[in-house]
N, C-alpha and C positions, 0 to 999 in steps of 0.2 A: 415494122411495127403495125402497119395497116393490115398485113397478112395475118398477124396474130389476132387482131380484132375480128377480121372476117372469119377466121377459123373458129373463134369463140362463138360467134353468132351462128355459124353453121351447126355447131354442136347442140345448140338450143333446140334443134329439131327433136332430139331425144327427150327433152322435157315435155313437149307436146304429146309425143307418142306415149310416154309413161302415164300422163294424165288421162289420155283417151283410153288406154287399155284398162286403167283402174276403174273408170266410169263404166266401160263395157262389161267388166267382170261383175261389178255390183248389179247392173241391170240384168245380167244373165242369171245371177243367183236369185234375184227377185222373180224372174220369169219361170225358172225351174221350180221354185217353191210354190208358185201359183198353179202351174200345170206340169206336174211331174211326168205325166205320160208323154209329153212332147219334149222331153229333155234331150233326146238324140238330135232332133232337128234344131233345137235351140243351140246346142253345143257346136253343131256344124257351122251355123251362121256365125257364132262367136269366134271360132277358130279362124274363119276366113277374115273376119274383121281385125282380129289381132295380127294376122299375118300382114295385112295391108298397112296397119298402123306401125308395125315394127319395121316394115320395109322403108318407111319414110325416115325412121331414126337411123337406119343403116346408111341410107343415101346421105343424110346429113353428116354422119361420121366420116364417110368416104370423102365427101367434099371438103370437110375440115382437114383431113389428112393431106389431100391434094393441095389445098391452099397453103398449109404449113410447109410442105416440102417444096413447093414452087417459090414461095416468098422467102 
């Protein structure tokens, strides 16, 4: 039972990543609309940030699976 609770908590990492990516996408759209000539640099930084945020979600998912299979 405790393993299932731990796995559920670990999956919540995906929630934070989703919120973070949504905020980043909104700010990227604002930045590109203000300075369209810098869109290439803005998108590069955006994709790096999305990759880092998504990796935390993947780590949380992997940990949840490991906790579930171990318990």
